[in-house]
Phi, psi and omega in degrees: 000315182300318178296322177300322182295317187294317185291322172300320176301311182299316177303314182296323183288320183294317180297324178292317178299322179290325173298327182285353180080018184195138178289154180306324177249138186233112173285128188278154173294144184304134182285152185271143181241016173210125183239178188263349180255131183284161180295323180297319178295321180296320183290326185284334190246357177299130177218155177281125183239129183242004181237123182238149176284170182280357184296141178282156168281151174276149182298324186286332172293313178297326179293316183293328177297315181296314178298319175304325181284308192217016187291154179282136184240338180190143184065212178269339190222345177305134185235176183293330186248130176293148182226130176306124182061018178057034185264347171045076185274354187270142174241136183244133174245150169233130172259104185263133177239320179214085175235123187299133182081359186229121181294150178298143182159193179246130183229151177254140178270128175249104187305314185304322174254004186045065188211154170258146176242120183282131185247343174205147185266340185269156179281107186246024184294323179296320182292325181292312181305317180297315178299336175268035181063035171080014182290088194288345177292338173300316180291335182274347179281138179301335178216141176230120180271133174235121181257124178243154184242143176251093185299331186294328182300319183276328184294331172311323180257327197248353178064228185292347177273002181301314177309316178304314177294322181289323173293323174301316183300313181292332166301319177299308183300314177304313182289332176301314180294320180291322181286321179300318183299315180300315182297334177264007181075022180252169178240151179209166176212145178264131185238124177242000182261103177199169177262106189317307188295328181288316178302315184297321176288316178305312181280343182077037179296154176292162183300325183267012177262125183247124174298134180241320188215138166243129185224098170287148185222134180191176176280124185305132175286000000 
């Protein structure tokens, strides 16, 4: 009887995913490794953008931004952002509201397969904005990145210095998103003012994941 219940639960989960128009896992378009905008141009024109047009992001743009944050660049583990001891304590989530080909919801990025895994079907951007002290531009961005850190991964090797290394790493990843946004003609802003427990609840972070950065991205108004 228990086995039958497990099978039924799995069938219902698959059915719900189909009804939502999308499987729980979504393989992303392959990222581009050569662009038309120079790094120097991105550095010179990067600005904090808090006003976004209503235009949706393309799935390929979201794919590129995720790859810039934590994508694989060599072998099975090497990534776009340096990591102390190659321990990679960061986890990247996306709160999607208006992305072509992607149902609204919360997704977790899997760098190894360059794919998204849906963790929630509802649009929680407004709730995230409230958790970020009412900064409403977060709710207006078509996609919002939340980067979390798992301190224990780094602490196993580096002990008390782990928080420092994790915070350095999230800075690298955040800047990668911002520069990639410029290269795509998009705008972004980094947000560090929020109530950690509320962000954790809204995004559905795991017990060992601590929210570190919120980065809304969209087309500048």
